Structures are given as structure tokens and as C-alpha cells.
N, C-alpha and C positions, 0 to 999 in steps of 0.2 A: 528498041534498036540502039539507041544512044548508049545505053548501059553495056550492051554487047561490044560496041565499037570501042568504048573506053577500056573494057577488059582486054580486048585484043591488043590495043595500044600498050597497055600495061605489060602484057606478056612480051610483046615485040621489043620493047625498049627497057626491059627489066633492069639491066645492069648498067645503064648509061647515065643515070643520075638526073634525069629530066622530069621524072614523074611528079615531083612536088610542084614544079612550075606548070605542068599540065593541069594539076588540080586547081591551082590558082587561076589559070586562064579559063577553065571550065566553070569557075565560081562554085566549086564543091569542096574546097580544101578543108573547111571547118567540119563538115559532115564526115568526110573520110578519115581525117586525122583523129577527131574525137572518138569515132567508133573504134579505131585502132587502139587508142589509149585506154578506152574502157575495157577492151578485151585483154590487153597485155598487163594492166595494172595488177591483175591477180598474181602474176608471175614476177613482175618487176616492181619492187617496193617503192622506188623513188618516183614512179609515175602517179602515185597517190596524190590527189589534189591538183594535178596538172590539167589545164584546159587550153586548147588551141583557140585563140580568138582572132577576129578579123584583122586586128592590127599586127598580128604575127605573120601575116602574108608577105610583108615587104621588109627588106633589110634597111638598116640605117644608111643614110647618105653620109659619106665621110665628111668631116668638118672641113678638110682641106678643099674638097670640091665645092662646098657651099661658099667658102672664102674666095675661091677663084671665080665664082659666078657673078661677082658684083659688076654691075653696069650702071654708070652714073650714080654711084653711091648706094645702090639698092641691090640686094641679092636677087638673082633670078631663080635660084633653087630654094625650096623650103623643105625642112626636115620632115620625113614621114611621121605620121601620128604614132605616139607611143615611145618615141626615142628622144 
């Protein structure tokens, strides 16, 4: 049933640009994106050797935001892994 609900959600919000964040929230981003890459690398040459990993889920926190987060000389924000 969960698979059906996710498919319906995908159809409903297809062009709104939120699907990647849904995959991350549902904790299935690596599975779905790597399956897509393995299908499409036959047709798109630059996808050869590309693997979506867990640290690719999150964006880098801008350095300016980390610099602004200092409280009593200690930063309250820490950079996401892999950046």
C-alpha cells in the first residue's frame, strides 16, 4: 500500500520539484535514484560510474551561515558530512 501511495504522490506533484525531498524524507532516496541511474546510463554516457550515496541527500550549509552561528566563540552549526 505504501508503494501505491508513493506512486500516487509522485503523479500528483510531478512538476512541482518536491519529489527528491519526498524520497529523502521516506528514506528511499538511494534506492530510487540509483535504480534510475542504472536504467539511464545506457542512454546517457556521463552517468557511467555515478552512484548516489547517503551523503548526497543533503546540501552544504553555506560558510556564511556557519560563521554567523557562533555563540560564545563556538559554532552552533556543523557542516553536513561530505562537504
